[in-house]
N, C-alpha and C positions, 0 to 999 in steps of 0.2 A: 937645819931647818928650824922654821918658827912655826909654832901650832898658834891658828887661829881660834878661840875658844866663843863662840856663838852665846851669849846666852840672851835666853828666854825668860821673858814676863812669865809669871804665875803664869794669866792664863791665855795663855799662848799657845796653843796644841803645833803651832805649824803650819795646821789643815784652813786655804785658809773661808773652805767652806761651813767647818766647823765654830771655826772663830766671827763671821756673819751667822750662825748660828747660837754661839753666845751672845752677842753683841745683840740681837733681837731681843732675846732675853732676860738679858738686865736693861734694855728699853723696855718690857714689858713691866718687868718690876715698879722699874722707876715711873713711868707712864699710870700705875695702878695706886703705887704710893701720893702721887703729885696729885689727884684725884679727893684725896681727904684732906688737901692740902688747906681749901675753905669753911674746911669746916674749924680749920683750927684755932681761929678764933671769933671763938661763939660768945653771943648776946647771951644779955641774963634770959631772953625770952627766949631763945633756942632750948638755954640747957633746961627754962622748967617744961618746954614740950619733950622736950629729950628725957624730963623724969618720969613725966606723963604716960609716955608710948608705952613703956610695959606693962601699969596697969592698969589701960584699954586694952590691952592686949590681953594679959590676964583674964578680966570683965568679958572681953566675946568670944574669948573660949570657954569660960564657963558657961556661957552665951548657948554656946555651938551642942555645949554637953548636956545642958536642958534639956535642948528641944530635940534633943535623937532621945531623949530619956522619955518624955513625954510620947512623940511619937508611939518610941517600941511601948509603952504602957495602951496606945490608943488602940491596935493593932496585935492587944490577947483578947482569948478567949474568946468570946463569940461575935466578935467583930472579925476574928482571923477567917473563924466558921463560916460565917456567914460572906465575905466576902470568896470566897473559897465557891462553895456552893451557888453564889450566885452568877459569879463568871463561869462554873457548869450548866447551870441553868439558859443562861442566855445563850453559849457556843450550842445547847440542847434542840434549844427552838429554832435557831436561828440553823442548824442542822435540814429538823423537821420541815421546815418552809422549803427547802431544796428541792426535798424528795417528794 
């Protein structure tokens, strides 16, 4: 008797369902990597814009941080107390008008 040895590929597990899942995974990887290809041949203008982008992001982040700090500084001390009591007073006045 002669034994037949079936050699599978490394990626083949013998299940058509799993093989289709693997194929879909490989397709997804290829698709996501191929989307980067248009940017493989960058022009000098795109390179300059890419060099400026981190600086713009850093500047925008710093500006947001400053605005938050300024807003927090405006809401300290008397301003906070005034906003608390003026809101309570408005509620109290509207409540008295109902009665």
